[in-house]
C-alpha positions as CSV (number, residue, x, y, z in Angstrom):
1,M,0.8,18.1,2.1
2,L,2.0,18.4,-1.5
3,P,5.0,20.5,-2.3
4,T,4.2,23.7,-4.2
5,N,7.7,25.1,-4.6
6,L,9.1,22.8,-7.3
7,S,11.1,24.8,-9.8
8,K,11.2,23.9,-13.5
9,G,13.4,20.9,-14.2
10,R,13.5,19.6,-10.6
11,S,12.1,16.2,-9.9
12,C,9.9,15.2,-7.0
13,S,10.1,11.8,-5.3
14,I,6.5,11.7,-4.1
15,N,4.9,8.4,-4.6
16,K,2.1,8.9,-7.2
17,F,-0.1,6.3,-5.5
18,T,0.1,8.1,-2.2
19,V,-0.9,11.3,-3.9
20,L,-3.8,9.7,-5.6
21,S,-4.9,8.1,-2.4
22,K,-4.7,11.3,-0.5
23,L,-6.6,13.3,-3.1
24,C,-9.4,10.7,-3.1
25,H,-9.5,10.8,0.7
26,I,-9.6,14.6,0.7
27,Y,-12.4,14.6,-1.9
28,L,-14.5,12.1,0.1
29,Q,-14.0,14.0,3.4
30,E,-15.0,17.3,1.8
31,C,-18.1,15.7,0.3
32,I,-19.2,14.0,3.5
33,I,-18.6,17.1,5.6
34,T,-20.6,19.4,3.3
35,S,-23.3,16.8,2.7
36,R,-22.6,17.0,-1.1
37,Y,-21.7,13.4,-1.4
38,S,-23.5,11.7,-4.2
39,L,-22.6,8.6,-6.1
40,L,-21.0,9.2,-9.5
41,K,-20.5,7.3,-12.7
42,I,-16.7,7.5,-13.3
43,G,-15.1,6.6,-16.6
44,I,-11.4,5.6,-16.3
45,I,-9.4,5.5,-19.5
46,G,-6.3,3.5,-18.7
47,S,-6.1,0.4,-16.6
48,G,-2.5,0.3,-15.5
49,N,-1.2,1.1,-12.0
50,I,-2.8,4.5,-11.7
51,G,-6.1,3.7,-13.4
52,G,-6.4,0.4,-11.6
53,T,-5.7,1.9,-8.2
54,A,-8.2,4.7,-8.9
55,A,-10.8,2.2,-10.0
56,K,-10.5,0.3,-6.7
57,L,-10.6,3.4,-4.6
58,F,-13.7,4.9,-6.4
59,L,-15.5,1.5,-6.4
60,N,-14.8,1.1,-2.7
61,A,-16.3,4.5,-2.1
62,G,-19.5,3.3,-3.7
63,H,-19.2,4.9,-7.2
64,E,-20.0,3.0,-10.4
65,I,-17.0,2.8,-12.7
66,A,-16.2,1.9,-16.3
67,V,-12.6,1.1,-17.3
68,S,-11.1,1.1,-20.8
69,N,-7.8,0.6,-22.4
70,S,-6.3,0.6,-25.9
71,K,-6.7,-3.2,-26.1
72,G,-10.5,-3.3,-25.8
73,P,-12.9,-4.4,-23.1
74,Q,-12.3,-8.1,-23.6
75,S,-8.7,-7.6,-22.2
76,L,-10.2,-6.2,-19.0
77,Q,-12.7,-8.9,-18.1
78,L,-10.6,-10.6,-15.4
79,F,-9.7,-7.2,-13.9
80,V,-13.3,-6.1,-13.8
81,E,-14.4,-9.4,-12.3
82,S,-11.8,-9.0,-9.6
83,L,-13.2,-5.6,-8.7
84,G,-16.8,-6.9,-8.3
85,P,-20.2,-5.3,-8.8
86,G,-20.3,-1.7,-10.0
87,A,-17.3,-2.1,-12.4
88,K,-17.7,-2.5,-16.2
89,A,-15.2,-2.9,-19.0
90,M,-16.0,-0.7,-22.0
91,T,-14.5,0.8,-25.2
92,V,-12.8,4.2,-24.8
93,E,-15.7,5.8,-26.6
94,D,-18.3,4.2,-24.4
95,T,-16.3,5.0,-21.2
96,I,-16.3,8.7,-22.2
97,A,-20.1,8.6,-22.8
98,F,-20.7,6.7,-19.5
99,G,-18.9,8.9,-17.0
100,D,-20.2,11.9,-15.1
101,V,-16.5,12.2,-14.4
102,K,-13.7,11.1,-16.7
103,L,-10.2,10.1,-15.5
104,L,-7.5,10.0,-18.1
105,A,-4.8,7.7,-16.5
106,L,-2.2,7.3,-19.3
107,P,1.6,7.3,-19.0
């Protein structure tokens, strides 16, 4: 359960990876329960800790993903190869055009 009573200026010590994982899990549970689950093309802009984790989670759920960063697709080749089939490295512009869903994972 995520806290909803955070007042302005107070910090929260929730691990952002735990939150991302829980949100993905809740989304997938809802889709499966309601039989609305369909595979999506997801464009992820940002390939750091959050973008990389999201890419793995979405790919493991069967979605097709495209990942981009400010350095260009050639800098992501090893990362995309480690993810396996269903993952592509693209420019930011191509990632935006690719995705049914876009995830902006920037610091």
